[in-house]
N, C-alpha and C positions, 0 to 999 in steps of 0.2 A: 504495500500499499505506499503510496507518495505520501509527503509529508508537507511536500508544496508541489503543487501541480503546475506551478507557473513557471515557476523554476525550471519544470521538464521541461513546458513547454519551449519556453526560450533555450535549450539544450538541446533541441531536436534542431529547432531553428540551427543555431549556430554549426553542429556538428555537419548538420542537410548542404549548409554552404560554404562551409570549411571542405566538405567531401565533393561539391561539386557537382550534388544533384539537381534534377530540374523541379522535380516533385518531392513532399514529404507529408507524411501520413500523422496524423497528433488525436489523441484520444479528445473526445470533443466536452465541454462545458459550455455555462453562457459567458462567462468572463473570458475566455478564452477562444470564442464566439465575438466577442467586442473587443476583443485587443487585435483578430486576427481583421475585423473592419477597420479600424484605424489604422494598421498597415496596409492595407488594399489602397482606401481613400487618403493616404499621407504619400501614396509612389512605392513604398519600398516593397510590395512582394505584387508577383504578373498577374495574378486571379487564385480565386480560391474556390472551395464546392464544400457545401455543408452535407456530409453524408449521415442521414440520422438512422439509426436499424430500433424496431421495434424491442428485440431483447437486452438491450447492452444503449451504452452510451451515445456511440452513433461516432464520427471520424469527422475532422475538417481536413481536406486535401488543399496543401499550396503551394501553388504554381512559383518557384524562385524568380527574382529579376536577376539579371547578372548586365553588366557593363563592361564587354570588352573582357569579357573573363572575369572579370571582380563582382561581387555582390554587389547588390548595393546598398542593402546592410552590413556597414563596418564593426559596428559592435552591437550587442544587446548585451546590456546589466541589469539584473536584477537587485531594487533598492530595498524594500521594505521585504523582509524576512518575517517566516513565521514567528522566528525567534525575537527578532526586535523589527517591532513595526517604526515605519515612520511617515508620519503625517505633516503636512503642509497648509498655510492657510495662504489666500492668493496674494497677499502683499511679498510675502517670501517665497514666493513660487521660485523652483530650479529652471534656469535655463542653459540647455545643453548644447553644447559648444555657441554660444551669446547668440541659440535660435535655429542655428543650423540641424541642430536634430531635434526629440521632440521626447518631452516625459510623460509617460500614461499614469493619470490618474483613475483612483474609483473614489468618488464623488457620490453624494447624496443624490444625483439627475443622472448617475452612470458612470458608467468609464466612458472617459474623454481623454484630449489631449491637453499638456499644460496652457496651449493656448487659449484655447477655449472654455476653459476653470476661468483660468484670468479675466475673461469676457465676462462671463456670467456671476464673477468675482463669488467665486466659493472655494474653498478647500476642499482636500479629502488626504488618500494614503497615496502614495507613490509608489506605484510597482516595479515600474523599469524606466529604462533609459533606451533609444534607438537614434542613433547614426551611424 
């Protein structure tokens, strides 16, 4: 059993990118679906498909994006861990590489990027940095 499913999700993406895979399969959950949607909207992945199965949780198939054999995602960093949660308010929101990367936050209004949370003036748990 996983103690940190989000870290597992990020590690599977990281490993697939390092190995040069075109597609990666990841067990699904609502928060992983939300993070996948953000990565697609921000142009870090090519496409994705949610495969629901009646008997178990389902899968997320993610088509990875490369620019001349270099992955579009250079770093995936887990910030808030089960043993040490990291929260922020909108005033002290982290800026990843001075706005070139994104921070993914879990807020009361759902999972969103640091910029969206700053615009809505809400804080939350900083899940990960992507750049």
